[in-house]
C-alpha positions in Angstrom: -39.3 -18.7 22.1 -37.6 -15.9 23.9 -34.5 -16.6 25.9 -33.5 -14.0 28.5 -29.8 -13.1 28.8 -29.6 -14.4 32.4 -31.0 -17.7 31.4 -28.4 -18.0 28.6 -25.6 -17.3 31.1 -26.8 -19.8 33.7 -27.3 -22.7 31.4 -25.1 -22.6 28.3 -25.8 -24.9 25.3 -22.3 -26.4 25.5 -19.2 -26.1 27.5 -16.9 -23.1 26.9 -13.4 -23.9 25.6 -10.7 -21.2 25.5 -9.1 -23.0 22.6 -12.0 -22.1 20.4 -11.1 -18.5 20.7 -7.5 -18.9 19.5 -8.3 -18.5 15.8 -10.3 -15.4 16.4 -7.7 -13.9 18.7 -4.9 -14.7 16.2 -6.9 -12.9 13.5 -7.4 -9.9 15.7 -3.7 -9.8 16.5 -2.8 -10.0 12.8 -5.1 -7.1 11.9 -4.0 -5.1 14.9 -0.3 -5.6 14.1 -0.9 -4.7 10.4 -2.6 -1.5 11.5 0.3 -0.6 13.9 2.9 -1.2 11.2 1.0 1.1 8.8 0.6 3.7 11.5 4.2 3.7 12.8 6.7 3.5 10.0 9.6 2.4 12.2 7.7 -0.8 12.9 7.2 -1.6 9.2 10.0 -4.0 9.2 9.0 -5.7 12.4 8.2 -9.2 11.0 7.8 -11.3 14.1 4.0 -11.2 13.9 3.5 -12.4 10.3 0.4 -14.5 9.8 1.1 -18.2 10.2 
C-alpha cells in the first residue's frame, strides 16, 4: 500500500501533541550546548544547560 505525502498530511493516524517533542528538543538542546561549549572556550563554565 502506497500512501502519498498529501494523504498523510490530511488524515494523520493520531493527534499531534507538542509535548511529545519535548524530549527530542531537550536532547537537541543538550548536544547543541555541548558543541557550543567546546567551540567557544569562554562558555565552557556555563553550567545552566546541564542535562537534567
